[in-house]
N, C-alpha and C positions, 0 to 999 in steps of 0.2 A: 693826429690825436691821438694819443690811448686812449680806451675803452676795454672795462673789461665785464664780462659777460659769463655768471654761472648758469649751470645747464641742471635741471634734473631729471629723473627719467621720463621716458613722454609715454603716456596710455597710449592715444593714436594711433602713433608706431607700433607700440607692441599688438595693438587690436589688428590693428593693420596687418603683421607678418603672420599673428594665428590664423587670421583669413584665408593668406593668400596660401600658406603650410595645408588648411584643413583642406580648398579648393584641389590643392593637388594630392593629397593623399586620395578624396574622394574621385577623381578622375581616373588613378591610379586602378584604384577599385573598380568603376567603372568597364575597365577595358577588359583584353581578350584574355590575358594573360593568364599563365599557368599561377597555382597557388603561392609556390614558394618565389614565384617571381615578384607576387604581388607585395608579400611579405618582408621580401629584401626591399622593396624600395618602399616603401610605407618604414619600414625601420629608419633607412636611408635618411626620410625627407623627415622624419620623426627626429635623428639625432642632427640634422640641419636646424629644426625649429628649435631645438635645446639650446646647441651652440650662439647661433644669432642671439637667440635673448639674451644671456649671457656676456657676448662682445660685442653687440652691434650698438649699444649705449656707452661706452666706455669711455667718451670726454665731458670732462665732470665743469672744465671751466674752459675761459680761454679768451688771451687780449688782441686785441684786434686793432691795429694802426692804418695808413693809409693802400700800402700791397701787402705788410706783415703780418705772420698770426703766428701766434707762439698756443700750444693749447696743454692744458695738463689732463691728466687722464687718471683713472679709478684707481692705476698701480700706482703713481707719483711720476712716471715718467712724464717727458716733456717732447711736444713737438712744434719744431720751430720752421718755416719756410713761408716761400710764397704764398699771396693769394691767387688762383687758379681765372681765367677768363671764362671757365666752364663753369664756375660756380654760378646754380640758379634761386633766383629772388621768384617768390608767388606771395598772394599773398598767403595759403597754409600752412606752406613752409617753406625751409631754405634749405640748399643744397651744396654745403658748404666745403668746398675740394683747395685743399693745401699741396703745393708741389716743393719737395724737399732738396737739398739736393744733396746728387749722387741718387738720386731714383728717377727714374723712365718713368711712372705712372700717377699721377696724384692721388693725395687720398682724403675722400670724400667722405662727408658723414651727412646724414638726414637730420633737420631739429626743423620739429614740427612746432608749433605756438603755444602748445602747453606743457613744452618742456622751459618753457623761459616764464618769468615776468612778464608780462603782457605789454607795458613798456619799452621793459628791454628791448623783445620783439620786432616791436616798431622798429624802433633805435638802429636796431641789427639788421633793418632791412630799409631802411633810407638811405643808412652808410654803406651798405652794401651797391646800392643800384648809383647815392652822390660820386663816390671813391673811382668807379672804373673811366 
């Protein structure tokens, strides 16, 4: 049975991503590296944070069938594939992995509970647990 889910940007994901990057910058600063190396690494981590914030939450909606998944993202592109066995379902989040034909590695997306309506998130977790 087909079921469509819509996603919104997750505040939890953004806060967690920012906290991890701040921890990385603090670790870099506390090391005994030369100033130019600290500055370069800090710049690289900051650039990665900006890139992750812009690109990590690109999925806007997806349709789930038993083992098939069709995803539409912010640019209007569609991603279709088979649901991977490595998909992780826990109470706080779901790591949804899609294996596309012709690609060796799956495409994965972390979906926190605040990225969906509560009933939809619960329904997604139930479907993923029962349909495997």
